[in-house]
Predicted model as a PDB file, atoms N, CA, C, CB and O in Angstrom, pLDDT in the B-factor column:
MODEL        1                                                                  
ATOM      1  N   MET A   1     -35.460  59.592 156.740  1.00 70.00           N  
ATOM      2  CA  MET A   1     -36.386  60.668 156.628  1.00 70.00           C  
ATOM      3  C   MET A   1     -36.975  61.438 157.233  1.00 70.00           C  
ATOM      4  CB  MET A   1     -37.022  60.499 156.282  1.00 70.00           C  
ATOM      5  O   MET A   1     -38.004  60.846 157.560  1.00 70.00           O  
ATOM      6  N   SER A   2     -37.022  63.051 157.865  1.00 82.00           N  
ATOM      7  CA  SER A   2     -37.469  63.120 158.953  1.00 82.00           C  
ATOM      8  C   SER A   2     -38.285  64.661 158.256  1.00 82.00           C  
ATOM      9  CB  SER A   2     -36.277  63.025 160.315  1.00 82.00           C  
ATOM     10  O   SER A   2     -37.917  65.216 157.221  1.00 82.00           O  
ATOM     11  N   ILE A   3     -39.429  65.106 159.132  1.00 81.00           N  
ATOM     12  CA  ILE A   3     -40.078  66.044 158.850  1.00 81.00           C  
ATOM     13  C   ILE A   3     -39.600  67.278 159.084  1.00 81.00           C  
ATOM     14  CB  ILE A   3     -41.037  65.900 159.292  1.00 81.00           C  
ATOM     15  O   ILE A   3     -39.562  67.683 160.246  1.00 81.00           O  
ATOM     16  N   GLY A   4     -39.144  68.099 157.998  1.00 91.00           N  
ATOM     17  CA  GLY A   4     -39.106  69.450 158.556  1.00 91.00           C  
ATOM     18  C   GLY A   4     -39.881  70.371 159.200  1.00 91.00           C  
ATOM     19  O   GLY A   4     -40.842  70.105 159.921  1.00 91.00           O  
ATOM     20  N   ILE A   5     -39.334  71.775 158.860  1.00 93.00           N  
ATOM     21  CA  ILE A   5     -40.180  73.003 159.538  1.00 93.00           C  
ATOM     22  C   ILE A   5     -41.618  73.092 158.575  1.00 93.00           C  
ATOM     23  CB  ILE A   5     -39.159  74.696 159.459  1.00 93.00           C  
ATOM     24  O   ILE A   5     -42.834  73.106 158.765  1.00 93.00           O  
ATOM     25  N   GLN A   6     -40.667  73.142 157.435  1.00 94.00           N  
ATOM     26  CA  GLN A   6     -41.975  73.609 156.567  1.00 94.00           C  
ATOM     27  C   GLN A   6     -42.744  72.564 155.717  1.00 94.00           C  
ATOM     28  CB  GLN A   6     -41.543  74.698 155.527  1.00 94.00           C  
ATOM     29  O   GLN A   6     -43.314  72.706 154.635  1.00 94.00           O  
ATOM     30  N   GLU A   7     -42.605  71.516 156.478  1.00 94.00           N  
ATOM     31  CA  GLU A   7     -43.658  69.915 156.007  1.00 94.00           C  
ATOM     32  C   GLU A   7     -44.666  70.609 156.939  1.00 94.00           C  
ATOM     33  CB  GLU A   7     -43.031  67.781 156.602  1.00 94.00           C  
ATOM     34  O   GLU A   7     -45.782  71.060 156.682  1.00 94.00           O  
ATOM     35  N   ILE A   8     -43.852  70.567 158.295  1.00 90.00           N  
ATOM     36  CA  ILE A   8     -45.077  71.070 159.775  1.00 90.00           C  
ATOM     37  C   ILE A   8     -46.055  72.110 159.669  1.00 90.00           C  
ATOM     38  CB  ILE A   8     -44.317  71.712 161.130  1.00 90.00           C  
ATOM     39  O   ILE A   8     -47.215  72.149 160.079  1.00 90.00           O  
ATOM     40  N   VAL A   9     -45.357  72.958 159.030  1.00 93.00           N  
ATOM     41  CA  VAL A   9     -45.822  74.410 158.657  1.00 93.00           C  
ATOM     42  C   VAL A   9     -47.501  74.223 157.693  1.00 93.00           C  
ATOM     43  CB  VAL A   9     -44.323  75.231 157.495  1.00 93.00           C  
ATOM     44  O   VAL A   9     -48.674  74.403 158.018  1.00 93.00           O  
ATOM     45  N   LEU A  10     -46.754  73.742 156.308  1.00 94.00           N  
ATOM     46  CA  LEU A  10     -47.420  73.073 155.452  1.00 94.00           C  
ATOM     47  C   LEU A  10     -48.945  72.329 156.216  1.00 94.00           C  
ATOM     48  CB  LEU A  10     -46.305  72.038 154.858  1.00 94.00           C  
ATOM     49  O   LEU A  10     -50.105  72.703 156.043  1.00 94.00           O  
ATOM     50  N   ILE A  11     -48.544  71.409 156.911  1.00 90.00           N  
ATOM     51  CA  ILE A  11     -49.786  70.596 157.583  1.00 90.00           C  
ATOM     52  C   ILE A  11     -50.840  70.790 158.256  1.00 90.00           C  
ATOM     53  CB  ILE A  11     -49.527  69.953 158.241  1.00 90.00           C  
ATOM     54  O   ILE A  11     -51.980  70.326 158.252  1.00 90.00           O  
ATOM     55  N   LEU A  12     -50.007  71.923 159.118  1.00 88.00           N  
ATOM     56  CA  LEU A  12     -50.789  72.764 159.789  1.00 88.00           C  
ATOM     57  C   LEU A  12     -51.628  73.657 159.088  1.00 88.00           C  
ATOM     58  CB  LEU A  12     -50.086  73.407 160.546  1.00 88.00           C  
ATOM     59  O   LEU A  12     -52.780  73.775 159.506  1.00 88.00           O  
ATOM     60  N   ILE A  13     -51.286  74.284 158.137  1.00 90.00           N  
ATOM     61  CA  ILE A  13     -51.986  75.429 157.243  1.00 90.00           C  
ATOM     62  C   ILE A  13     -53.210  74.207 156.470  1.00 90.00           C  
ATOM     63  CB  ILE A  13     -50.568  76.418 155.839  1.00 90.00           C  
ATOM     64  O   ILE A  13     -54.385  74.576 156.494  1.00 90.00           O  
ATOM     65  N   VAL A  14     -52.966  73.104 155.954  1.00 91.00           N  
ATOM     66  CA  VAL A  14     -53.955  72.367 155.191  1.00 91.00           C  
ATOM     67  C   VAL A  14     -54.850  72.028 156.597  1.00 91.00           C  
ATOM     68  CB  VAL A  14     -53.279  70.924 154.185  1.00 91.00           C  
ATOM     69  O   VAL A  14     -56.054  71.959 156.352  1.00 91.00           O  
ATOM     70  N   VAL A  15     -54.614  71.879 157.543  1.00 87.00           N  
ATOM     71  CA  VAL A  15     -55.498  71.035 158.810  1.00 87.00           C  
ATOM     72  C   VAL A  15     -56.325  72.403 159.308  1.00 87.00           C  
ATOM     73  CB  VAL A  15     -54.297  70.171 160.372  1.00 87.00           C  
ATOM     74  O   VAL A  15     -57.445  72.084 159.708  1.00 87.00           O  
ATOM     75  N   LEU A  16     -56.105  73.649 159.379  1.00 88.00           N  
ATOM     76  CA  LEU A  16     -56.548  74.932 159.394  1.00 88.00           C  
ATOM     77  C   LEU A  16     -57.741  75.257 158.464  1.00 88.00           C  
ATOM     78  CB  LEU A  16     -55.456  75.734 159.098  1.00 88.00           C  
ATOM     79  O   LEU A  16     -58.875  75.649 158.743  1.00 88.00           O  
ATOM     80  N   LEU A  17     -57.128  74.969 157.225  1.00 90.00           N  
ATOM     81  CA  LEU A  17     -58.019  75.326 155.898  1.00 90.00           C  
ATOM     82  C   LEU A  17     -59.399  73.968 155.834  1.00 90.00           C  
ATOM     83  CB  LEU A  17     -56.715  75.228 154.187  1.00 90.00           C  
ATOM     84  O   LEU A  17     -60.416  74.089 155.152  1.00 90.00           O  
ATOM     85  N   LEU A  18     -59.110  72.881 156.625  1.00 89.00           N  
ATOM     86  CA  LEU A  18     -59.725  71.545 156.171  1.00 89.00           C  
ATOM     87  C   LEU A  18     -61.048  71.936 157.560  1.00 89.00           C  
ATOM     88  CB  LEU A  18     -58.379  69.726 156.333  1.00 89.00           C  
ATOM     89  O   LEU A  18     -62.276  71.961 157.475  1.00 89.00           O  
ATOM     90  N   PHE A  19     -60.269  72.156 158.567  1.00 85.00           N  
ATOM     91  CA  PHE A  19     -61.415  71.707 159.739  1.00 85.00           C  
ATOM     92  C   PHE A  19     -61.761  73.265 160.038  1.00 85.00           C  
ATOM     93  CB  PHE A  19     -60.735  70.646 161.374  1.00 85.00           C  
ATOM     94  O   PHE A  19     -62.910  73.331 160.476  1.00 85.00           O  
ATOM     95  N   GLY A  20     -61.126  74.583 159.942  1.00 85.00           N  
ATOM     96  CA  GLY A  20     -61.651  75.790 160.590  1.00 85.00           C  
ATOM     97  C   GLY A  20     -60.673  75.865 161.911  1.00 85.00           C  
ATOM     98  O   GLY A  20     -60.136  74.883 162.424  1.00 85.00           O  
ATOM     99  N   GLY A  21     -60.541  77.316 162.388  1.00 83.00           N  
ATOM    100  CA  GLY A  21     -60.172  77.752 163.676  1.00 83.00           C  
ATOM    101  C   GLY A  21     -61.004  77.219 164.791  1.00 83.00           C  
ATOM    102  O   GLY A  21     -60.468  76.960 165.868  1.00 83.00           O  
ATOM    103  N   LYS A  22     -62.026  77.073 164.640  1.00 85.00           N  
ATOM    104  CA  LYS A  22     -63.077  76.394 165.838  1.00 85.00           C  
ATOM    105  C   LYS A  22     -63.151  74.977 165.860  1.00 85.00           C  
ATOM    106  CB  LYS A  22     -64.615  76.813 165.668  1.00 85.00           C  
ATOM    107  O   LYS A  22     -63.674  74.585 166.903  1.00 85.00           O  
ATOM    108  N   ARG A  23     -62.766  73.927 164.965  1.00 87.00           N  
ATOM    109  CA  ARG A  23     -63.062  72.655 165.220  1.00 87.00           C  
ATOM    110  C   ARG A  23     -61.923  72.178 165.900  1.00 87.00           C  
ATOM    111  CB  ARG A  23     -63.414  71.905 164.071  1.00 87.00           C  
ATOM    112  O   ARG A  23     -61.838  71.336 166.793  1.00 87.00           O  
ATOM    113  N   ILE A  24     -60.559  73.242 165.004  1.00 84.00           N  
ATOM    114  CA  ILE A  24     -59.417  72.362 166.063  1.00 84.00           C  
ATOM    115  C   ILE A  24     -59.210  72.145 167.375  1.00 84.00           C  
ATOM    116  CB  ILE A  24     -58.341  72.724 165.994  1.00 84.00           C  
ATOM    117  O   ILE A  24     -58.384  71.271 167.638  1.00 84.00           O  
ATOM    118  N   PRO A  25     -59.940  72.921 168.622  1.00 88.00           N  
ATOM    119  CA  PRO A  25     -60.135  72.650 169.488  1.00 88.00           C  
ATOM    120  C   PRO A  25     -60.541  71.686 170.051  1.00 88.00           C  
ATOM    121  CB  PRO A  25     -60.424  73.158 169.629  1.00 88.00           C  
ATOM    122  O   PRO A  25     -59.970  71.195 171.025  1.00 88.00           O  
ATOM    123  N   GLU A  26     -61.867  71.130 169.414  1.00 89.00           N  
ATOM    124  CA  GLU A  26     -62.597  70.077 169.354  1.00 89.00           C  
ATOM    125  C   GLU A  26     -61.981  69.102 168.845  1.00 89.00           C  
ATOM    126  CB  GLU A  26     -63.623  70.244 168.803  1.00 89.00           C  
ATOM    127  O   GLU A  26     -62.184  67.995 169.342  1.00 89.00           O  
ATOM    128  N   LEU A  27     -61.211  69.208 167.904  1.00 85.00           N  
ATOM    129  CA  LEU A  27     -60.803  67.643 167.715  1.00 85.00           C  
ATOM    130  C   LEU A  27     -59.480  67.398 168.484  1.00 85.00           C  
ATOM    131  CB  LEU A  27     -60.559  67.214 166.044  1.00 85.00           C  
ATOM    132  O   LEU A  27     -59.288  66.355 169.109  1.00 85.00           O  
ATOM    133  N   ALA A  28     -58.547  68.437 168.407  1.00 87.00           N  
ATOM    134  CA  ALA A  28     -57.503  67.796 169.866  1.00 87.00           C  
ATOM    135  C   ALA A  28     -58.149  67.428 170.954  1.00 87.00           C  
ATOM    136  CB  ALA A  28     -56.467  68.841 170.570  1.00 87.00           C  
ATOM    137  O   ALA A  28     -57.570  66.564 171.613  1.00 87.00           O  
ATOM    138  N   LYS A  29     -59.490  67.926 171.489  1.00 93.00           N  
ATOM    139  CA  LYS A  29     -59.891  67.420 172.772  1.00 93.00           C  
ATOM    140  C   LYS A  29     -60.314  65.902 172.746  1.00 93.00           C  
ATOM    141  CB  LYS A  29     -61.033  68.275 173.285  1.00 93.00           C  
ATOM    142  O   LYS A  29     -60.030  65.057 173.596  1.00 93.00           O  
ATOM    143  N   ALA A  30     -61.185  65.701 171.385  1.00 93.00           N  
ATOM    144  CA  ALA A  30     -61.558  64.314 171.335  1.00 93.00           C  
ATOM    145  C   ALA A  30     -60.212  63.429 171.137  1.00 93.00           C  
ATOM    146  CB  ALA A  30     -62.630  64.087 170.133  1.00 93.00           C  
ATOM    147  O   ALA A  30     -60.192  62.254 171.504  1.00 93.00           O  
ATOM    148  N   PHE A  31     -59.095  64.052 170.541  1.00 91.00           N  
ATOM    149  CA  PHE A  31     -57.816  63.233 170.399  1.00 91.00           C  
ATOM    150  C   PHE A  31     -57.322  62.718 171.633  1.00 91.00           C  
ATOM    151  CB  PHE A  31     -56.725  64.006 169.800  1.00 91.00           C  
ATOM    152  O   PHE A  31     -56.980  61.546 171.790  1.00 91.00           O  
ATOM    153  N   GLY A  32     -57.285  63.722 172.620  1.00 95.00           N  
ATOM    154  CA  GLY A  32     -56.780  63.865 173.955  1.00 95.00           C  
ATOM    155  C   GLY A  32     -57.373  62.505 174.177  1.00 95.00           C  
ATOM    156  O   GLY A  32     -56.794  61.430 174.024  1.00 95.00           O  
ATOM    157  N   ARG A  33     -58.791  62.736 174.617  1.00 96.00           N  
ATOM    158  CA  ARG A  33     -59.476  61.699 175.241  1.00 96.00           C  
ATOM    159  C   ARG A  33     -59.532  60.285 174.491  1.00 96.00           C  
ATOM    160  CB  ARG A  33     -60.802  62.195 175.472  1.00 96.00           C  
ATOM    161  O   ARG A  33     -59.433  59.323 175.253  1.00 96.00           O  
ATOM    162  N   ALA A  34     -59.646  60.050 173.396  1.00 96.00           N  
ATOM    163  CA  ALA A  34     -59.218  58.977 172.747  1.00 96.00           C  
ATOM    164  C   ALA A  34     -57.743  58.373 172.942  1.00 96.00           C  
ATOM    165  CB  ALA A  34     -59.423  59.300 171.500  1.00 96.00           C  
ATOM    166  O   ALA A  34     -57.527  57.180 172.730  1.00 96.00           O  
ATOM    167  N   SER A  35     -56.790  59.218 173.337  1.00 96.00           N  
ATOM    168  CA  SER A  35     -55.373  58.632 173.448  1.00 96.00           C  
ATOM    169  C   SER A  35     -55.454  58.353 175.002  1.00 96.00           C  
ATOM    170  CB  SER A  35     -54.013  59.737 172.929  1.00 96.00           C  
ATOM    171  O   SER A  35     -54.737  57.451 175.435  1.00 96.00           O  
ATOM    172  N   TYR A  36     -56.358  59.129 175.978  1.00 96.00           N  
ATOM    173  CA  TYR A  36     -56.458  58.557 177.253  1.00 96.00           C  
ATOM    174  C   TYR A  36     -56.794  57.216 177.436  1.00 96.00           C  
ATOM    175  CB  TYR A  36     -57.268  59.196 177.913  1.00 96.00           C  
ATOM    176  O   TYR A  36     -56.113  56.326 177.944  1.00 96.00           O  
ATOM    177  N   GLU A  37     -58.192  57.155 176.852  1.00 97.00           N  
ATOM    178  CA  GLU A  37     -58.804  55.784 177.002  1.00 97.00           C  
ATOM    179  C   GLU A  37     -58.103  54.543 176.472  1.00 97.00           C  
ATOM    180  CB  GLU A  37     -60.063  55.804 176.370  1.00 97.00           C  
ATOM    181  O   GLU A  37     -58.279  53.412 176.926  1.00 97.00           O  
ATOM    182  N   PHE A  38     -57.061  54.952 175.182  1.00 96.00           N  
ATOM    183  CA  PHE A  38     -56.170  54.051 174.619  1.00 96.00           C  
ATOM    184  C   PHE A  38     -55.072  53.648 175.641  1.00 96.00           C  
ATOM    185  CB  PHE A  38     -55.590  54.648 173.379  1.00 96.00           C  
ATOM    186  O   PHE A  38     -54.774  52.476 175.870  1.00 96.00           O  
ATOM    187  N   LYS A  39     -54.659  54.424 176.067  1.00 96.00           N  
ATOM    188  CA  LYS A  39     -53.624  54.300 177.704  1.00 96.00           C  
ATOM    189  C   LYS A  39     -54.165  53.394 178.291  1.00 96.00           C  
ATOM    190  CB  LYS A  39     -53.564  55.590 178.902  1.00 96.00           C  
ATOM    191  O   LYS A  39     -53.796  52.220 178.269  1.00 96.00           O  
ATOM    192  N   LYS A  40     -55.409  53.987 179.073  1.00 97.00           N  
ATOM    193  CA  LYS A  40     -56.079  52.874 180.277  1.00 97.00           C  
ATOM    194  C   LYS A  40     -56.443  51.898 179.885  1.00 97.00           C  
ATOM    195  CB  LYS A  40     -57.202  53.177 181.027  1.00 97.00           C  
ATOM    196  O   LYS A  40     -56.517  51.025 180.749  1.00 97.00           O  
ATOM    197  N   ALA A  41     -56.821  51.523 178.589  1.00 96.00           N  
ATOM    198  CA  ALA A  41     -57.362  50.229 177.994  1.00 96.00           C  
ATOM    199  C   ALA A  41     -55.981  49.486 178.129  1.00 96.00           C  
ATOM    200  CB  ALA A  41     -58.055  50.333 176.306  1.00 96.00           C  
ATOM    201  O   ALA A  41     -55.844  48.596 178.968  1.00 96.00           O  
ATOM    202  N   LYS A  42     -55.027  49.840 177.343  1.00 96.00           N  
ATOM    203  CA  LYS A  42     -53.630  49.280 177.473  1.00 96.00           C  
ATOM    204  C   LYS A  42     -53.549  48.611 178.860  1.00 96.00           C  
ATOM    205  CB  LYS A  42     -52.478  50.448 177.315  1.00 96.00           C  
ATOM    206  O   LYS A  42     -53.704  47.460 179.267  1.00 96.00           O  
ATOM    207  N   GLU A  43     -53.226  49.863 179.451  1.00 96.00           N  
ATOM    208  CA  GLU A  43     -52.652  49.357 181.295  1.00 96.00           C  
ATOM    209  C   GLU A  43     -53.588  48.143 181.605  1.00 96.00           C  
ATOM    210  CB  GLU A  43     -53.033  50.835 182.857  1.00 96.00           C  
ATOM    211  O   GLU A  43     -53.021  47.083 181.871  1.00 96.00           O  
ATOM    212  N   THR A  44     -54.937  48.172 181.602  1.00 97.00           N  
ATOM    213  CA  THR A  44     -56.126  47.186 182.449  1.00 97.00           C  
ATOM    214  C   THR A  44     -55.733  45.765 181.448  1.00 97.00           C  
ATOM    215  CB  THR A  44     -58.289  47.894 182.261  1.00 97.00           C  
ATOM    216  O   THR A  44     -55.905  44.674 181.992  1.00 97.00           O  
ATOM    217  N   ILE A  45     -55.267  45.780 180.154  1.00 96.00           N  
ATOM    218  CA  ILE A  45     -55.111  44.557 179.541  1.00 96.00           C  
ATOM    219  C   ILE A  45     -53.717  43.927 179.789  1.00 96.00           C  
ATOM    220  CB  ILE A  45     -55.374  44.723 178.124  1.00 96.00           C  
ATOM    221  O   ILE A  45     -53.501  42.733 179.581  1.00 96.00           O  
ATOM    222  N   LYS A  46     -52.716  44.859 180.280  1.00 96.00           N  
ATOM    223  CA  LYS A  46     -51.316  44.348 180.626  1.00 96.00           C  
ATOM    224  C   LYS A  46     -51.513  44.145 182.259  1.00 96.00           C  
ATOM    225  CB  LYS A  46     -49.969  45.539 180.165  1.00 96.00           C  
ATOM    226  O   LYS A  46     -50.595  43.544 182.816  1.00 96.00           O  
ATOM    227  N   LYS A  47     -52.643  44.596 183.098  1.00 96.00           N  
ATOM    228  CA  LYS A  47     -52.636  44.100 184.287  1.00 96.00           C  
ATOM    229  C   LYS A  47     -53.196  42.555 184.403  1.00 96.00           C  
ATOM    230  CB  LYS A  47     -53.367  45.042 185.067  1.00 96.00           C  
ATOM    231  O   LYS A  47     -52.718  41.613 185.035  1.00 96.00           O  
ATOM    232  N   GLU A  48     -54.199  42.609 183.698  1.00 95.00           N  
ATOM    233  CA  GLU A  48     -54.998  41.156 183.536  1.00 95.00           C  
ATOM    234  C   GLU A  48     -54.376  40.159 183.175  1.00 95.00           C  
ATOM    235  CB  GLU A  48     -56.000  41.098 182.647  1.00 95.00           C  
ATOM    236  O   GLU A  48     -54.474  39.097 183.790  1.00 95.00           O  
ATOM    237  N   ALA A  49     -53.438  40.342 181.857  1.00 94.00           N  
ATOM    238  CA  ALA A  49     -52.422  39.278 181.328  1.00 94.00           C  
ATOM    239  C   ALA A  49     -51.687  38.979 182.526  1.00 94.00           C  
ATOM    240  CB  ALA A  49     -51.409  39.772 180.101  1.00 94.00           C  
ATOM    241  O   ALA A  49     -51.739  37.770 182.752  1.00 94.00           O  
ATOM    242  N   GLU A  50     -51.003  39.634 183.404  1.00 95.00           N  
ATOM    243  CA  GLU A  50     -49.847  39.297 184.543  1.00 95.00           C  
ATOM    244  C   GLU A  50     -50.523  38.755 185.371  1.00 95.00           C  
ATOM    245  CB  GLU A  50     -49.022  40.405 185.241  1.00 95.00           C  
ATOM    246  O   GLU A  50     -49.943  37.974 186.125  1.00 95.00           O  
ATOM    247  N   GLU A  51     -52.153  38.990 185.553  1.00 94.00           N  
ATOM    248  CA  GLU A  51     -52.695  38.158 186.533  1.00 94.00           C  
ATOM    249  C   GLU A  51     -52.981  36.911 186.216  1.00 94.00           C  
ATOM    250  CB  GLU A  51     -53.714  38.622 187.005  1.00 94.00           C  
ATOM    251  O   GLU A  51     -52.717  36.060 187.066  1.00 94.00           O  
ATOM    252  N   LEU A  52     -53.618  36.457 184.860  1.00 91.00           N  
ATOM    253  CA  LEU A  52     -53.738  35.373 184.113  1.00 91.00           C  
ATOM    254  C   LEU A  52     -52.224  34.423 184.070  1.00 91.00           C  
ATOM    255  CB  LEU A  52     -54.238  35.934 182.688  1.00 91.00           C  
ATOM    256  O   LEU A  52     -52.134  33.199 184.161  1.00 91.00           O  
ATOM    257  N   GLU A  53     -51.424  35.145 183.950  1.00 92.00           N  
ATOM    258  CA  GLU A  53     -50.353  34.472 183.941  1.00 92.00           C  
ATOM    259  C   GLU A  53     -49.283  34.027 185.193  1.00 92.00           C  
ATOM    260  CB  GLU A  53     -49.830  35.116 183.118  1.00 92.00           C  
ATOM    261  O   GLU A  53     -48.382  33.207 185.016  1.00 92.00           O  
ATOM    262  N   LYS A  54     -49.540  34.708 186.472  1.00 90.00           N  
ATOM    263  CA  LYS A  54     -49.369  34.247 187.427  1.00 90.00           C  
ATOM    264  C   LYS A  54     -50.738  33.081 187.843  1.00 90.00           C  
ATOM    265  CB  LYS A  54     -49.070  35.418 188.228  1.00 90.00           C  
ATOM    266  O   LYS A  54     -50.507  32.086 188.530  1.00 90.00           O  
ATOM    267  N   GLU A  55     -51.741  33.309 187.461  1.00 89.00           N  
ATOM    268  CA  GLU A  55     -52.689  32.231 188.065  1.00 89.00           C  
ATOM    269  C   GLU A  55     -51.945  31.105 187.310  1.00 89.00           C  
ATOM    270  CB  GLU A  55     -54.500  32.382 187.728  1.00 89.00           C  
ATOM    271  O   GLU A  55     -51.122  30.429 187.928  1.00 89.00           O  
ATOM    272  N   VAL A  56     -52.209  30.857 185.928  1.00 86.00           N  
ATOM    273  CA  VAL A  56     -51.763  29.693 185.340  1.00 86.00           C  
ATOM    274  C   VAL A  56     -50.435  29.152 185.755  1.00 86.00           C  
ATOM    275  CB  VAL A  56     -51.759  29.887 184.021  1.00 86.00           C  
ATOM    276  O   VAL A  56     -50.294  27.933 185.661  1.00 86.00           O  
ATOM    277  N   LYS A  57     -49.265  29.995 186.279  1.00 85.00           N  
ATOM    278  CA  LYS A  57     -48.007  29.576 186.772  1.00 85.00           C  
ATOM    279  C   LYS A  57     -48.604  28.926 188.053  1.00 85.00           C  
ATOM    280  CB  LYS A  57     -46.844  30.799 186.981  1.00 85.00           C  
ATOM    281  O   LYS A  57     -48.459  27.716 188.227  1.00 85.00           O  
ATOM    282  N   ASP A  58     -49.345  29.779 189.055  1.00 82.00           N  
ATOM    283  CA  ASP A  58     -49.686  28.760 190.532  1.00 82.00           C  
ATOM    284  C   ASP A  58     -49.978  27.396 190.074  1.00 82.00           C  
ATOM    285  CB  ASP A  58     -51.167  29.262 191.520  1.00 82.00           C  
ATOM    286  O   ASP A  58     -49.226  26.442 190.278  1.00 82.00           O  
ATOM    287  N   ASN A  59     -51.512  27.315 189.217  1.00 81.00           N  
ATOM    288  CA  ASN A  59     -52.177  26.407 189.040  1.00 81.00           C  
ATOM    289  C   ASN A  59     -50.911  25.178 188.629  1.00 81.00           C  
ATOM    290  CB  ASN A  59     -53.329  26.846 188.016  1.00 81.00           C  
ATOM    291  O   ASN A  59     -50.882  24.131 189.275  1.00 81.00           O  
ATOM    292  N   SER A  60     -50.047  25.401 187.665  1.00 79.00           N  
ATOM    293  CA  SER A  60     -49.073  24.746 187.074  1.00 79.00           C  
ATOM    294  C   SER A  60     -48.178  23.969 188.663  1.00 79.00           C  
ATOM    295  CB  SER A  60     -48.128  26.006 185.978  1.00 79.00           C  
ATOM    296  O   SER A  60     -48.144  22.797 189.038  1.00 79.00           O  
ATOM    297  N   VAL A  61     -47.722  24.896 189.110  1.00 70.00           N  
ATOM    298  CA  VAL A  61     -46.827  24.380 190.370  1.00 70.00           C  
ATOM    299  C   VAL A  61     -47.536  23.650 191.295  1.00 70.00           C  
ATOM    300  CB  VAL A  61     -46.193  25.485 191.180  1.00 70.00           C  
ATOM    301  O   VAL A  61     -47.048  22.821 192.063  1.00 70.00           O  
ATOM    302  N   GLU A  62     -49.170  24.096 191.179  1.00 71.00           N  
ATOM    303  CA  GLU A  62     -49.881  23.232 192.154  1.00 71.00           C  
ATOM    304  C   GLU A  62     -49.998  21.783 191.857  1.00 71.00           C  
ATOM    305  CB  GLU A  62     -51.194  23.713 192.325  1.00 71.00           C  
ATOM    306  O   GLU A  62     -49.870  20.811 192.601  1.00 71.00           O  
ATOM    307  N   ASN A  63     -50.307  21.883 190.428  1.00 71.00           N  
ATOM    308  CA  ASN A  63     -50.741  20.581 189.799  1.00 71.00           C  
ATOM    309  C   ASN A  63     -49.469  19.334 189.827  1.00 71.00           C  
ATOM    310  CB  ASN A  63     -51.195  20.976 188.146  1.00 71.00           C  
ATOM    311  O   ASN A  63     -49.612  18.111 189.826  1.00 71.00           O  
ATOM    312  N   GLN A  64     -48.036  20.260 189.855  1.00 71.00           N  
ATOM    313  CA  GLN A  64     -46.848  19.355 189.813  1.00 71.00           C  
ATOM    314  C   GLN A  64     -46.924  18.778 191.067  1.00 71.00           C  
ATOM    315  CB  GLN A  64     -45.457  20.020 189.550  1.00 71.00           C  
ATOM    316  O   GLN A  64     -47.260  17.599 191.178  1.00 71.00           O  
ATOM    317  N   LEU A  65     -46.636  19.505 192.084  1.00 65.00           N  
ATOM    318  CA  LEU A  65     -46.862  19.008 193.464  1.00 65.00           C  
ATOM    319  C   LEU A  65     -47.695  17.980 193.888  1.00 65.00           C  
ATOM    320  CB  LEU A  65     -47.244  19.895 194.125  1.00 65.00           C  
ATOM    321  O   LEU A  65     -47.310  17.167 194.729  1.00 65.00           O  
ATOM    322  N   LYS A  66     -48.876  17.936 193.352  1.00 69.00           N  
ATOM    323  CA  LYS A  66     -50.337  17.314 193.825  1.00 69.00           C  
ATOM    324  C   LYS A  66     -49.410  15.839 192.901  1.00 69.00           C  
ATOM    325  CB  LYS A  66     -52.410  18.289 193.000  1.00 69.00           C  
ATOM    326  O   LYS A  66     -49.137  14.762 193.431  1.00 69.00           O  
ATOM    327  N   ASP A  67     -49.124  16.195 191.608  1.00 67.00           N  
ATOM    328  CA  ASP A  67     -48.667  14.721 191.121  1.00 67.00           C  
ATOM    329  C   ASP A  67     -47.308  14.087 191.710  1.00 67.00           C  
ATOM    330  CB  ASP A  67     -48.455  14.770 189.528  1.00 67.00           C  
ATOM    331  O   ASP A  67     -47.115  12.877 191.828  1.00 67.00           O  
ATOM    332  N   ASP A  68     -46.497  14.995 192.022  1.00 64.00           N  
ATOM    333  CA  ASP A  68     -45.419  14.422 192.845  1.00 64.00           C  
ATOM    334  C   ASP A  68     -45.875  13.907 193.976  1.00 64.00           C  
ATOM    335  CB  ASP A  68     -44.429  15.305 193.177  1.00 64.00           C  
ATOM    336  O   ASP A  68     -44.987  13.123 194.313  1.00 64.00           O  
ATOM    337  N   THR A  69     -46.750  13.868 194.797  1.00 64.00           N  
ATOM    338  CA  THR A  69     -47.197  13.417 196.141  1.00 64.00           C  
ATOM    339  C   THR A  69     -48.213  11.970 196.219  1.00 64.00           C  
ATOM    340  CB  THR A  69     -48.014  14.718 196.753  1.00 64.00           C  
ATOM    341  O   THR A  69     -48.300  11.240 197.206  1.00 64.00           O  
ATOM    342  N   GLN A  70     -48.915  11.790 194.944  1.00 63.00           N  
ATOM    343  CA  GLN A  70     -49.571  10.858 194.469  1.00 63.00           C  
ATOM    344  C   GLN A  70     -48.534   9.747 194.444  1.00 63.00           C  
ATOM    345  CB  GLN A  70     -50.211  11.226 193.226  1.00 63.00           C  
ATOM    346  O   GLN A  70     -47.357   9.860 194.100  1.00 63.00           O  
ATOM    347  N   GLU A  71     -49.210   8.572 194.895  1.00 58.00           N  
ATOM    348  CA  GLU A  71     -48.444   7.038 194.976  1.00 58.00           C  
ATOM    349  C   GLU A  71     -48.914   6.783 193.028  1.00 58.00           C  
ATOM    350  CB  GLU A  71     -49.506   5.458 196.609  1.00 58.00           C  
ATOM    351  O   GLU A  71     -49.830   7.172 192.303  1.00 58.00           O  
ATOM    352  N   PRO A  72     -47.890   6.071 192.885  1.00 58.00           N  
ATOM    353  CA  PRO A  72     -47.686   5.568 191.296  1.00 58.00           C  
ATOM    354  C   PRO A  72     -48.905   4.219 191.157  1.00 58.00           C  
ATOM    355  CB  PRO A  72     -45.702   4.865 190.986  1.00 58.00           C  
ATOM    356  O   PRO A  72     -48.864   3.187 191.828  1.00 58.00           O  
ATOM    357  N   GLN A  73     -49.658   4.462 190.405  1.00 60.00           N  
ATOM    358  CA  GLN A  73     -50.712   3.138 190.305  1.00 60.00           C  
ATOM    359  C   GLN A  73     -50.207   1.986 189.616  1.00 60.00           C  
ATOM    360  CB  GLN A  73     -52.049   3.462 189.523  1.00 60.00           C  
ATOM    361  O   GLN A  73     -49.883   2.079 188.432  1.00 60.00           O  
ATOM    362  N   VAL A  74     -50.109   0.884 190.262  1.00 54.00           N  
ATOM    363  CA  VAL A  74     -49.695  -0.368 189.644  1.00 54.00           C  
ATOM    364  C   VAL A  74     -50.737  -1.417 189.006  1.00 54.00           C  
ATOM    365  CB  VAL A  74     -48.984  -1.040 190.649  1.00 54.00           C  
ATOM    366  O   VAL A  74     -50.328  -2.460 188.496  1.00 54.00           O  
TER     367      VAL A  74                                                      
ENDMDL                                                                          
END                                                                             
């Protein structure tokens, strides 16, 4: 099910009636800022997760090497 031209025009008319011509640019600007902040936060979280994953991997490899070099206790 897709939205056609008639549905888009109807939605735009309803938005224009609800918010008025002066508020639409303000709403669009606010939506743009929110979208930018969301994208920025998503990239930050992704970068942090990759760094954490690398750190965990490095620590597990280091612990394996440490375990392999220790002599067994009798």
